[in-house]
C-alpha positions, 0 to 999 in steps of 0.5 A: 504494533501491527503483525506482518500478516495485517501489514501485508494484507493492507499492502495487498488491498492497496495494490489491487485498489490502485490497479482497479478501473475506479482509480481515475482521479489522479490525486487519489491515486498519487495518495494511494501510491505514497501510502503503498510505498510507506508500507513497503519500506516498513516491511523492508526495514523490519526484515533487514 
């Protein structure tokens, strides 16, 4: 199982990638949005 720090690092990386100007293709952007949302849910559930 990954540590909270590893998950947060991935979450921050994805957030930065989504905000970058290179992320123009809507399908790729949508995929990363879903992945980012899933990571957020995992973090939220672990701390409830």
